N, C-alpha and C positions, 0 to 999 in steps of 0.2 A: 504493500499499499504505499510506503514512504517513498519507494522508487518511482512509483507511477506519479505521485505528486511532484517530486523533482523532475522527473522527465516532462511532465505538463508545464511546469513553471519555465523550464528552459525553452520549450517549444514556443510559449507565448513571448518570451522575451526575444527569441529570435524573430519572431514574426513582427514584433514592433520595431525592432531595429531595422529589418528589411524595408518596412512600410514606411518608415520615417527617412530613409535615405534619399539623398537628393537625386533627382533626375537629371540635373544639369551639374556640370562639374566646371569651376572656373581653373583653367590650366596655367594661365599666364597673366600677371598684371605688372604693368610698369607704371608708376606714379612719380611725376616729376615734382609736383606740388600738391598742396591740399586744394581740393575743390570747394571754394567758398563763394557765397553770393555776393559778397563786397567786390571782389574782383571781377566776377563774371555774372552780372545781373541778367543777361539775356543770353539766349542760345538759339541756334538755327541748324538745320540739316544741310550738310555738305555732299560729299561723295557717297554714293550708295553702290556697291559692287556685290553683284549677285551672281553665284556660279552654280548651276544645277540643270544645265541643258540636256544632260544624258538621262535625266528622270523620265519615267514614264508620264504620260499627261496629267494623271491626277495629281502626281507630285509636283508638277510644274505649276499647276493651278493653286496648290497649297502654298507653294514657294512664293508666288505674286501676293497672295493674301497675307503671308506671314511677314513680308516686308511692311506693310501697313501696320501689322499688329505690333511690330518691334518699334516703328515710329511712335505709336500711341504710348507704348510701355515706357519708351525712353522720355517722352514728353511729361508723362504723368510722374514719373520719378524725379526728373529735374525740376518739375513745378512744385513737387512736395518739399524740394529743398529752398524754394523761394525764388527760383528763377523763372523768367517769363520767355516765351517764344517770340522771336523777332525776325523780321527779314534782314536787318542789318545787326547781327549778333555779335557779342564779345567772345563767344564760345561757339565754335563749329564742331557738329557732331558727324563724324564719318562712320559708316556702317558697311561692313563686310560679311557676307554670308555664303557659305559653302555647304551645299547637300549632296551627299552621295549615297546611292542605293548600296546597301551591303547584303552579302548572302550569308545567313547563318548555317553552318553545317554541323554534322556530327559523324562519328566513326562508327562504323557497323562492328558488332561484336557477335561472337558465336551464341552467347546465352541469350540475347535479345532479338536477334534476327533469324533465328531458326537453324534448321539443318542445312547441311551444304547442298549445292546444287548437283544434279547428275549431269556428267558430261561424258557419255559415251559408256562403253562396257567396262564396268568396274573401275571407272575413273571418278572418284568423288573429289570435288574442289571446293574450297572455301577461302575467300580472301577477305581482308580488311578494306572497305571502301569509304569514300566521304560521301555522305547524302545530304541533300539540301533539306533542311528543316523549314525555313523561312526567309523572308526578305524583310529588310527594315530600312529606314532612313536616317543616316547619322549626319547631324547638322554641326557645323563650327560656326560661331557668330564672333566677330572681331568688332570691337567698340572703340573708337578713337576720339578723344575729346582733344580739340586742337584751339589754342589761344588764336583769335582771328587777327590781331594786332601784328604779332611778330611771328607767327606760323610755328610755334613750338608746341609740342605735344604735352598736354597736361596730364592725361590718362590714356593708357592703351591697355585694354583687357581683352582676353581671349576665352570663350567658354565653349563647350561641346557637351552634346548629348544625344539621345536617341528621340527623334520626333515621333510623336504619336500621330495616328491617323485620323483621329477626330479632331475637328477644328477647335472645340471648346477646351479639349485637353492641350492642344498646341497653344492656345491662347495662355493658358496657366503656365506652360513650361516656358515659354517666351517671357512672361512677367516675371518668373523666378529667375532666370538667366540674367535680366537686366538688372534686377534688384541686387542680385549678389555682385554683379560687376560694378555697378555704381556705388555700392556699400564699401567695396574694397578700395574704392578710390577716394573715399572721404576720410 
């Protein structure tokens, strides 16, 4: 009985740890100076580089929509710091987005994939193979905040993660990525 209780507590803790793990990982942040409202009261969007032409059609449509979601998320996060969006900004926001379709595979094994195939008289053969399990989109978001007066980089941050298929979840993941990237810059 005691073992069962210990085992169930361990499973619950593992489930909580996995469910709370971030979907997005900030892999690189370079901060030249603090991001404060006194120096940069306004912001505006500069370059937007998007790479994902090799995606199938539904992925390209989501990619187009995700650029608008990113702009909205960045605007919300910077406005929450007290900055205002302007056509003549003190801080330019450059966005880079790269989305690639990845293939998830697994190796076959004798225990899970059954008996070997029959290949002629008395010649049984079995070999390890890579089988496709699924496909997913891996996205890399690069955010660069540049001082508009002297063209110096104030903050450069890169995040990556798996992009969900549903647009509601995609919006949540983008919001989470932008929050983490800007939080590490402040």
